[in-house]
Each structure stands twice: as structure tokens, then as C-alpha cells.
N, CA and C atoms as a LAMMPS dump frame, in Angstrom:
ITEM: TIMESTEP
0
ITEM: NUMBER OF ATOMS
510
ITEM: BOX BOUNDS ff ff ff
-5.0000000000000000e+02 5.0000000000000000e+02
-5.0000000000000000e+02 5.0000000000000000e+02
-5.0000000000000000e+02 5.0000000000000000e+02
ITEM: ATOMS id mol type element x y z
1 1 1 N 126.411 189.918 242.437
2 1 2 C 125.262 190.751 242.139
3 1 3 C 124.769 190.396 240.754
4 2 1 N 123.484 190.289 240.612
5 2 2 C 122.905 189.96 239.317
6 2 3 C 123.224 191.063 238.321
7 3 1 N 123.773 190.672 237.182
8 3 2 C 124.23 191.64 236.184
9 3 3 C 123.082 192.402 235.544
10 4 1 N 121.896 191.841 235.531
11 4 2 C 120.784 192.479 234.839
12 4 3 C 119.717 193.005 235.792
13 5 1 N 120.079 193.372 237.002
14 5 2 C 119.127 193.874 237.983
15 5 3 C 119.377 195.36 238.217
16 6 1 N 118.693 196.227 237.454
17 6 2 C 118.941 197.67 237.575
18 6 3 C 118.575 198.228 238.951
19 7 1 N 117.574 197.646 239.622
20 7 2 C 117.198 198.12 240.957
21 7 3 C 118.342 197.903 241.939
22 8 1 N 118.925 196.725 241.885
23 8 2 C 120.04 196.398 242.766
24 8 3 C 121.249 197.283 242.467
25 9 1 N 121.518 197.51 241.185
26 9 2 C 122.621 198.395 240.796
27 9 3 C 122.419 199.795 241.37
28 10 1 N 121.194 200.302 241.25
29 10 2 C 120.896 201.65 241.749
30 10 3 C 121.049 201.717 243.273
31 11 1 N 120.522 200.697 243.97
32 11 2 C 120.643 200.66 245.433
33 11 3 C 122.107 200.669 245.869
34 12 1 N 122.919 199.84 245.227
35 12 2 C 124.33 199.758 245.595
36 12 3 C 125.059 201.058 245.286
37 13 1 N 124.796 201.617 244.143
38 13 2 C 125.438 202.885 243.764
39 13 3 C 125.088 203.978 244.775
40 14 1 N 123.81 204.049 245.153
41 14 2 C 123.367 205.057 246.114
42 14 3 C 123.985 204.8 247.488
43 15 1 N 123.937 203.556 247.935
44 15 2 C 124.504 203.202 249.238
45 15 3 C 125.99 203.552 249.28
46 16 1 N 126.708 203.208 248.23
47 16 2 C 128.142 203.473 248.184
48 16 3 C 128.42 204.973 248.158
49 17 1 N 127.774 205.691 247.256
50 17 2 C 128.074 207.126 247.119
51 17 3 C 127.656 207.915 248.356
52 18 1 N 126.56 207.519 248.992
53 18 2 C 126.079 208.255 250.168
54 18 3 C 126.79 207.892 251.463
55 19 1 N 127.352 206.674 251.558
56 19 2 C 127.818 206.216 252.87
57 19 3 C 129.236 205.65 252.91
58 20 1 N 129.903 205.535 251.772
59 20 2 C 131.259 204.983 251.797
60 20 3 C 132.195 205.83 252.664
61 21 1 N 132.155 207.129 252.488
62 21 2 C 133.016 208.017 253.278
63 21 3 C 132.76 207.882 254.767
64 22 1 N 131.477 207.819 255.138
65 22 2 C 131.13 207.652 256.54
66 22 3 C 131.648 206.308 257.066
67 23 1 N 131.442 205.228 256.291
68 23 2 C 131.884 203.901 256.725
69 23 3 C 133.403 203.864 256.896
70 24 1 N 134.113 204.447 255.955
71 24 2 C 135.576 204.482 256.054
72 24 3 C 136.004 205.21 257.32
73 25 1 N 135.381 206.347 257.613
74 25 2 C 135.726 207.116 258.821
75 25 3 C 135.399 206.32 260.086
76 26 1 N 134.258 205.638 260.094
77 26 2 C 133.861 204.838 261.245
78 26 3 C 134.872 203.715 261.482
79 27 1 N 135.261 203.042 260.404
80 27 2 C 136.24 201.955 260.521
81 27 3 C 137.611 202.484 260.935
82 28 1 N 138.008 203.637 260.407
83 28 2 C 139.295 204.226 260.764
84 28 3 C 139.331 204.532 262.256
85 29 1 N 138.225 205.043 262.793
86 29 2 C 138.146 205.342 264.227
87 29 3 C 138.234 204.046 265.043
88 30 1 N 137.563 202.994 264.587
89 30 2 C 137.586 201.71 265.291
90 30 3 C 138.962 201.051 265.252
91 31 1 N 139.611 201.124 264.087
92 31 2 C 140.846 200.378 263.854
93 31 3 C 142.11 201.189 264.096
94 32 1 N 142.005 202.508 264.002
95 32 2 C 143.182 203.345 264.171
96 32 3 C 144.144 203.281 262.994
97 33 1 N 143.659 202.835 261.84
98 33 2 C 144.518 202.707 260.661
99 33 3 C 143.688 202.974 259.414
100 34 1 N 144.054 204.017 258.687
101 34 2 C 143.304 204.402 257.49
102 34 3 C 143.39 203.339 256.4
103 35 1 N 144.545 202.695 256.266
104 35 2 C 144.709 201.683 255.214
105 35 3 C 143.852 200.45 255.482
106 36 1 N 143.898 199.975 256.717
107 36 2 C 143.074 198.814 257.07
108 36 3 C 141.589 199.17 256.97
109 37 1 N 141.235 200.385 257.373
110 37 2 C 139.841 200.835 257.266
111 37 3 C 139.39 200.856 255.808
112 38 1 N 140.253 201.311 254.923
113 38 2 C 139.915 201.337 253.493
114 38 3 C 139.704 199.916 252.971
115 39 1 N 140.578 198.997 253.382
116 39 2 C 140.435 197.599 252.959
117 39 3 C 139.115 197.003 253.444
118 40 1 N 138.776 197.243 254.707
119 40 2 C 137.567 196.65 255.26
120 40 3 C 136.302 197.326 254.73
121 41 1 N 136.369 198.621 254.444
122 41 2 C 135.224 199.29 253.807
123 41 3 C 134.997 198.669 252.434
124 42 1 N 136.082 198.471 251.703
125 42 2 C 135.998 197.826 250.39
126 42 3 C 135.392 196.422 250.521
127 43 1 N 135.892 195.635 251.476
128 43 2 C 135.397 194.276 251.678
129 43 3 C 133.912 194.267 252.052
130 44 1 N 133.482 195.273 252.802
131 44 2 C 132.069 195.383 253.184
132 44 3 C 131.197 195.54 251.947
133 45 1 N 131.6 196.433 251.046
134 45 2 C 130.802 196.641 249.841
135 45 3 C 130.912 195.451 248.888
136 46 1 N 132.052 194.8 248.849
137 46 2 C 132.184 193.597 248.012
138 46 3 C 131.226 192.521 248.513
139 47 1 N 131.122 192.377 249.825
140 47 2 C 130.19 191.396 250.387
141 47 3 C 128.753 191.72 249.965
142 48 1 N 128.407 192.985 249.972
143 48 2 C 127.055 193.384 249.568
144 48 3 C 126.836 193.168 248.075
145 49 1 N 127.87 193.369 247.282
146 49 2 C 127.753 193.165 245.84
147 49 3 C 127.493 191.709 245.484
148 50 1 N 127.86 190.803 246.359
149 50 2 C 127.675 189.377 246.095
150 50 3 C 126.215 188.946 246.242
151 51 1 N 125.395 189.806 246.793
152 51 2 C 123.97 189.484 246.987
153 51 3 C 123.212 189.556 245.667
154 52 1 N 122.173 188.759 245.577
155 52 2 C 121.332 188.768 244.382
156 52 3 C 119.98 189.432 244.613
157 53 1 N 119.618 189.618 245.865
158 53 2 C 118.314 190.206 246.154
159 53 3 C 118.479 191.677 246.551
160 54 1 N 117.441 192.468 246.356
161 54 2 C 117.514 193.89 246.727
162 54 3 C 117.802 194.048 248.216
163 55 1 N 118.447 195.138 248.553
164 55 2 C 118.839 195.38 249.939
165 55 3 C 117.671 195.886 250.782
166 56 1 N 116.869 196.81 250.242
167 56 2 C 115.726 197.38 250.964
168 56 3 C 116.122 197.796 252.378
169 57 1 N 117.035 198.722 252.463
170 57 2 C 117.59 199.154 253.746
171 57 3 C 116.92 200.446 254.196
172 58 1 N 116.327 200.405 255.391
173 58 2 C 115.706 201.608 255.949
174 58 3 C 116.736 202.471 256.682
175 59 1 N 117.671 201.825 257.347
176 59 2 C 118.715 202.512 258.118
177 59 3 C 120.07 202.106 257.554
178 60 1 N 120.539 202.786 256.505
179 60 2 C 121.762 202.341 255.821
180 60 3 C 123.002 202.312 256.708
181 61 1 N 123.16 203.261 257.613
182 61 2 C 124.367 203.264 258.445
183 61 3 C 124.349 202.127 259.462
184 62 1 N 123.2 201.841 260.016
185 62 2 C 123.099 200.704 260.941
186 62 3 C 123.359 199.402 260.185
187 63 1 N 122.808 199.302 258.989
188 63 2 C 123.012 198.124 258.154
189 63 3 C 124.489 197.96 257.818
190 64 1 N 125.128 199.026 257.36
191 64 2 C 126.553 198.968 257.009
192 64 3 C 127.416 198.655 258.226
193 65 1 N 127.042 199.192 259.371
194 65 2 C 127.776 198.907 260.601
195 65 3 C 127.734 197.416 260.917
196 66 1 N 126.563 196.814 260.79
197 66 2 C 126.419 195.388 261.062
198 66 3 C 127.271 194.559 260.095
199 67 1 N 127.176 194.868 258.812
200 67 2 C 127.955 194.126 257.816
201 67 3 C 129.45 194.333 258.066
202 68 1 N 129.857 195.574 258.333
203 68 2 C 131.276 195.879 258.562
204 68 3 C 131.792 195.182 259.817
205 69 1 N 130.967 195.068 260.848
206 69 2 C 131.402 194.362 262.057
207 69 3 C 131.65 192.883 261.765
208 70 1 N 130.825 192.302 260.922
209 70 2 C 131.037 190.9 260.533
210 70 3 C 132.311 190.765 259.704
211 71 1 N 132.533 191.717 258.819
212 71 2 C 133.753 191.702 258.009
213 71 3 C 134.977 191.845 258.918
214 72 1 N 134.891 192.743 259.9
215 72 2 C 135.999 192.909 260.858
216 72 3 C 136.246 191.637 261.648
217 73 1 N 135.191 190.99 262.108
218 73 2 C 135.341 189.751 262.874
219 73 3 C 136.032 188.689 262.023
220 74 1 N 135.634 188.575 260.761
221 74 2 C 136.289 187.627 259.857
222 74 3 C 137.754 187.994 259.668
223 75 1 N 138.024 189.28 259.532
224 75 2 C 139.403 189.752 259.351
225 75 3 C 140.252 189.387 260.572
226 76 1 N 139.729 189.645 261.759
227 76 2 C 140.486 189.345 262.976
228 76 3 C 140.678 187.839 263.145
229 77 1 N 139.655 187.054 262.792
230 77 2 C 139.797 185.605 262.884
231 77 3 C 140.879 185.12 261.926
232 78 1 N 140.906 185.677 260.722
233 78 2 C 141.946 185.296 259.757
234 78 3 C 143.328 185.693 260.278
235 79 1 N 143.443 186.859 260.893
236 79 2 C 144.725 187.284 261.477
237 79 3 C 145.161 186.326 262.576
238 80 1 N 144.206 185.892 263.387
239 80 2 C 144.507 184.958 264.471
240 80 3 C 145.018 183.632 263.911
241 81 1 N 144.373 183.149 262.868
242 81 2 C 144.792 181.897 262.235
243 81 3 C 146.195 182.056 261.664
244 82 1 N 146.43 183.172 260.991
245 82 2 C 147.749 183.401 260.392
246 82 3 C 148.829 183.493 261.465
247 83 1 N 148.526 184.187 262.551
248 83 2 C 149.504 184.324 263.639
249 83 3 C 149.823 182.952 264.237
250 84 1 N 148.788 182.138 264.476
251 84 2 C 149.01 180.794 265.032
252 84 3 C 149.816 179.937 264.065
253 85 1 N 149.52 180.05 262.785
254 85 2 C 150.255 179.29 261.769
255 85 3 C 151.723 179.715 261.746
256 86 1 N 151.968 181.009 261.765
257 86 2 C 153.344 181.504 261.724
258 86 3 C 154.104 181.129 262.998
259 87 1 N 153.414 181.129 264.135
260 87 2 C 154.049 180.698 265.387
261 87 3 C 154.449 179.222 265.304
262 88 1 N 153.551 178.398 264.766
263 88 2 C 153.859 176.968 264.608
264 88 3 C 154.984 176.776 263.601
265 89 1 N 154.974 177.566 262.543
266 89 2 C 155.999 177.467 261.501
267 89 3 C 157.38 177.846 262.03
268 90 1 N 157.406 178.754 262.995
269 90 2 C 158.685 179.175 263.578
270 90 3 C 159.38 178.025 264.302
271 91 1 N 158.629 177.016 264.695
272 91 2 C 159.187 175.868 265.399
273 91 3 C 159.748 174.806 264.449
274 92 1 N 159.474 174.961 263.159
275 92 2 C 159.915 173.987 262.157
276 92 3 C 161.333 174.34 261.706
277 93 1 N 162.237 173.359 261.662
278 93 2 C 163.59 173.648 261.161
279 93 3 C 163.519 174.212 259.736
280 94 1 N 164.401 175.143 259.446
281 94 2 C 164.35 175.876 258.174
282 94 3 C 164.361 174.953 256.951
283 95 1 N 165.114 173.873 257.004
284 95 2 C 165.178 172.991 255.837
285 95 3 C 163.842 172.3 255.551
286 96 1 N 162.938 172.251 256.538
287 96 2 C 161.628 171.626 256.348
288 96 3 C 160.505 172.649 256.157
289 97 1 N 160.844 173.915 256.232
290 97 2 C 159.832 174.971 256.113
291 97 3 C 159.274 175.014 254.693
292 98 1 N 157.968 175.233 254.559
293 98 2 C 157.375 175.316 253.221
294 98 3 C 157.808 176.593 252.498
295 99 1 N 157.734 176.538 251.186
296 99 2 C 158.057 177.708 250.37
297 99 3 C 156.972 178.772 250.579
298 100 1 N 157.239 180.007 250.178
299 100 2 C 156.203 181.05 250.298
300 100 3 C 154.896 180.666 249.586
301 101 1 N 154.995 180.006 248.441
302 101 2 C 153.79 179.583 247.719
303 101 3 C 153.02 178.536 248.518
304 102 1 N 153.765 177.572 249.091
305 102 2 C 153.124 176.542 249.905
306 102 3 C 152.501 177.157 251.158
307 103 1 N 153.179 178.136 251.75
308 103 2 C 152.629 178.824 252.917
309 103 3 C 151.295 179.471 252.583
310 104 1 N 151.251 180.157 251.44
311 104 2 C 150.008 180.827 251.03
312 104 3 C 148.888 179.805 250.823
313 105 1 N 149.206 178.676 250.191
314 105 2 C 148.2 177.64 249.966
315 105 3 C 147.735 177.03 251.286
316 106 1 N 148.669 176.797 252.19
317 106 2 C 148.307 176.231 253.487
318 106 3 C 147.432 177.196 254.282
319 107 1 N 147.774 178.476 254.25
320 107 2 C 146.953 179.469 254.954
321 107 3 C 145.544 179.516 254.373
322 108 1 N 145.424 179.487 253.066
323 108 2 C 144.094 179.484 252.438
324 108 3 C 143.308 178.249 252.852
325 109 1 N 143.984 177.11 252.936
326 109 2 C 143.318 175.883 253.374
327 109 3 C 142.847 176.021 254.826
328 110 1 N 143.677 176.623 255.672
329 110 2 C 143.286 176.846 257.066
330 110 3 C 142.092 177.782 257.163
331 111 1 N 142.08 178.837 256.349
332 111 2 C 140.944 179.766 256.345
333 111 3 C 139.667 179.042 255.925
334 112 1 N 139.787 178.182 254.921
335 112 2 C 138.624 177.446 254.431
336 112 3 C 138.104 176.473 255.488
337 113 1 N 139.016 175.784 256.149
338 113 2 C 138.612 174.862 257.221
339 113 3 C 137.918 175.641 258.334
340 114 1 N 138.49 176.765 258.716
341 114 2 C 137.879 177.602 259.752
342 114 3 C 136.478 178.023 259.341
343 115 1 N 136.328 178.411 258.1
344 115 2 C 135.015 178.827 257.601
345 115 3 C 134.019 177.675 257.633
346 116 1 N 134.469 176.486 257.248
347 116 2 C 133.589 175.323 257.258
348 116 3 C 133.151 174.947 258.669
349 117 1 N 134.033 175.138 259.632
350 117 2 C 133.747 174.735 261.005
351 117 3 C 133.118 175.849 261.843
352 118 1 N 133.001 177.032 261.262
353 118 2 C 132.554 178.218 262.002
354 118 3 C 131.216 178.021 262.715
355 119 1 N 130.279 177.344 262.095
356 119 2 C 128.94 177.225 262.676
357 119 3 C 128.83 176.113 263.716
358 120 1 N 129.877 175.352 263.89
359 120 2 C 129.828 174.239 264.839
360 120 3 C 130.113 174.704 266.268
361 121 1 N 129.571 174 267.26
362 121 2 C 129.907 174.32 268.657
363 121 3 C 131.404 174.144 268.896
364 122 1 N 131.933 174.882 269.842
365 122 2 C 133.373 174.892 270.109
366 122 3 C 133.895 173.499 270.461
367 123 1 N 133.129 172.705 271.204
368 123 2 C 133.592 171.359 271.586
369 123 3 C 133.755 170.469 270.351
370 124 1 N 132.853 170.616 269.389
371 124 2 C 132.935 169.823 268.159
372 124 3 C 134.179 170.232 267.372
373 125 1 N 134.42 171.533 267.261
374 125 2 C 135.613 172.027 266.549
375 125 3 C 136.886 171.532 267.223
376 126 1 N 136.935 171.651 268.536
377 126 2 C 138.143 171.243 269.257
378 126 3 C 138.428 169.759 269.052
379 127 1 N 137.394 168.933 269.144
380 127 2 C 137.588 167.489 268.946
381 127 3 C 138.101 167.221 267.529
382 128 1 N 137.51 167.865 266.552
383 128 2 C 137.91 167.679 265.162
384 128 3 C 139.363 168.104 264.949
385 129 1 N 139.728 169.261 265.476
386 129 2 C 141.096 169.761 265.288
387 129 3 C 142.115 168.901 266.03
388 130 1 N 141.753 168.423 267.205
389 130 2 C 142.665 167.536 267.932
390 130 3 C 142.904 166.243 267.153
391 131 1 N 141.87 165.748 266.505
392 131 2 C 142.016 164.52 265.716
393 131 3 C 142.795 164.793 264.433
394 132 1 N 142.439 165.845 263.716
395 132 2 C 143.022 166.096 262.403
396 132 3 C 144.413 166.723 262.462
397 133 1 N 144.61 167.677 263.352
398 133 2 C 145.892 168.396 263.387
399 133 3 C 146.898 167.774 264.348
400 134 1 N 146.39 167.3 265.484
401 134 2 C 147.308 166.733 266.478
402 134 3 C 147.392 165.216 266.387
403 135 1 N 146.494 164.614 265.615
404 135 2 C 146.528 163.16 265.43
405 135 3 C 146.178 162.363 266.676
406 136 1 N 145.418 162.961 267.584
407 136 2 C 145.064 162.259 268.813
408 136 3 C 144.012 161.185 268.541
409 137 1 N 144.056 160.134 269.327
410 137 2 C 143.057 159.062 269.234
411 137 3 C 141.766 159.536 269.902
412 138 1 N 140.708 158.76 269.698
413 138 2 C 139.428 159.09 270.335
414 138 3 C 139.576 159.139 271.851
415 139 1 N 140.307 158.168 272.404
416 139 2 C 140.499 158.109 273.856
417 139 3 C 141.285 159.323 274.361
418 140 1 N 142.305 159.721 273.613
419 140 2 C 143.103 160.889 274.016
420 140 3 C 142.271 162.173 273.949
421 141 1 N 141.455 162.288 272.92
422 141 2 C 140.583 163.475 272.796
423 141 3 C 139.579 163.495 273.941
424 142 1 N 138.994 162.321 274.243
425 142 2 C 138.029 162.232 275.342
426 142 3 C 138.668 162.657 276.66
427 143 1 N 139.885 162.209 276.905
428 143 2 C 140.58 162.578 278.145
429 143 3 C 140.889 164.066 278.171
430 144 1 N 141.358 164.59 277.046
431 144 2 C 141.724 166.003 276.984
432 144 3 C 140.51 166.908 277.182
433 145 1 N 139.373 166.545 276.556
434 145 2 C 138.173 167.389 276.625
435 145 3 C 137.243 167.006 277.775
436 146 1 N 137.609 165.916 278.488
437 146 2 C 136.803 165.435 279.615
438 146 3 C 135.374 165.106 279.17
439 147 1 N 135.291 164.329 278.085
440 147 2 C 134.019 163.854 277.561
441 147 3 C 134.164 162.358 277.25
442 148 1 N 133.06 161.687 276.971
443 148 2 C 133.119 160.256 276.68
444 148 3 C 133.628 160.017 275.255
445 149 1 N 134.093 158.809 275.026
446 149 2 C 134.569 158.433 273.69
447 149 3 C 133.422 158.469 272.693
448 150 1 N 132.229 158.063 273.116
449 150 2 C 131.091 158.106 272.192
450 150 3 C 130.751 159.551 271.816
451 151 1 N 130.924 160.485 272.733
452 151 2 C 130.7 161.902 272.415
453 151 3 C 131.76 162.387 271.439
454 152 1 N 132.994 161.966 271.629
455 152 2 C 134.068 162.316 270.687
456 152 3 C 133.691 161.825 269.293
457 153 1 N 133.23 160.585 269.208
458 153 2 C 132.847 160.029 267.904
459 153 3 C 131.727 160.844 267.267
460 154 1 N 130.718 161.21 268.06
461 154 2 C 129.614 162.032 267.529
462 154 3 C 130.131 163.378 267.034
463 155 1 N 131.027 164.002 267.812
464 155 2 C 131.6 165.297 267.413
465 155 3 C 132.359 165.171 266.09
466 156 1 N 133.155 164.11 265.963
467 156 2 C 133.957 163.939 264.752
468 156 3 C 133.074 163.667 263.53
469 157 1 N 132.029 162.905 263.73
470 157 2 C 131.094 162.65 262.628
471 157 3 C 130.412 163.952 262.218
472 158 1 N 129.995 164.738 263.192
473 158 2 C 129.323 166.01 262.893
474 158 3 C 130.246 166.957 262.136
475 159 1 N 131.48 167.106 262.602
476 159 2 C 132.433 168.001 261.929
477 159 3 C 132.784 167.472 260.541
478 160 1 N 132.978 166.172 260.435
479 160 2 C 133.287 165.587 259.135
480 160 3 C 132.152 165.789 258.149
481 161 1 N 130.924 165.61 258.618
482 161 2 C 129.762 165.812 257.751
483 161 3 C 129.672 167.275 257.315
484 162 1 N 129.951 168.178 258.223
485 162 2 C 129.924 169.611 257.894
486 162 3 C 130.898 169.911 256.753
487 163 1 N 132.097 169.385 256.851
488 163 2 C 133.099 169.611 255.807
489 163 3 C 132.714 168.914 254.505
490 164 1 N 132.264 167.673 254.604
491 164 2 C 131.916 166.898 253.412
492 164 3 C 130.786 167.56 252.64
493 165 1 N 129.712 167.918 253.324
494 165 2 C 128.559 168.492 252.626
495 165 3 C 128.855 169.907 252.127
496 166 1 N 129.666 170.65 252.839
497 166 2 C 130.036 171.995 252.363
498 166 3 C 130.89 171.896 251.115
499 167 1 N 131.817 170.947 251.077
500 167 2 C 132.668 170.789 249.905
501 167 3 C 131.879 170.278 248.7
502 168 1 N 130.911 169.401 248.93
503 168 2 C 130.087 168.894 247.831
504 168 3 C 129.126 169.943 247.295
505 169 1 N 128.747 170.9 248.145
506 169 2 C 127.846 171.966 247.704
507 169 3 C 128.57 172.985 246.841
508 170 1 N 129.893 173.068 246.998
509 170 2 C 130.682 174.07 246.263
510 170 3 C 130.903 173.681 244.824
């Protein structure tokens, strides 16, 4: 949020004071957990604070619901990634298991990769992950996904470009 934008500060203060309690209750009802609801309500307002332009919201509860649903979807996707990572980690012999610090770094890297690939079609993501995580060749990916090798190559170029340009923009 722009530090010198009094209009934006006022909008956020009003939105928070008028609707935080309602949003928390709505999330608690959806999630069945007051603690998780508090975390996601907080994350919803943090996401809004990151904006630089005025909100100009006519229907604040509908607006907050939409933002909170996106925050929830991101939360569930992160949980899914973590669960899959922990399941894969359980298969690794203990002497080769990463330290807690390495686990945290690896999870953050997985979240970032997921975020970078989020806007891509599912077939492009699958081809990229099969190549990068499973080390499959173009021919193996083509057979697994039942697509041509040239399509696999196009998918990998598209996913690679998505990651490259996103990282260079950061």
C-alpha cells in the first residue's frame, strides 16, 4: 500500500473496522476452525494492503468474499503441495532426508514454482513437471500424456519461458 495515500488508508481502515468481524465469522463457518479463519482473514486484508490503487468498493462483503475465496484456494493449494511433498519425503531413507531448514526451503521453492505455473494449462504444467521432477525424456512424456513429441517440446518451451520471464521480472 502506498505510504502517502490517505484515501487508501481511510478505505482500508473503514473496510477492516466495518467488516473484519463479519469476514472472520464467514471464514470460521466455511472452515470450521476459528484459528484458520483468523489466519485467512488476516491474509485477505494483507493482500488488499499490497494494492496501490483505491479500492472503490460498492459491495464490501461481496468484494471481501471474492478475495477471501482466492486466499482460501491458495491456502488449500499450498496444503496440497505440502502434503504431496511430505508423502514423497516419507519414502526417502532417514539418512538422506533433508534437515528441517532444507525442508522449509524446498517447500518455499515448490510454492514458488506452483505460483509461476499457475496460469498455464494443465497439460503444459504436467509436461513440465514430468520433465523437471521425474526426469522423463520428451518421448516418455509424449507417451505418458498421449501427445506428440513436438507438442511436448512446445509445452516445455512455454513453461520454461513462463518461469524465466517471471524470475527476471522479480
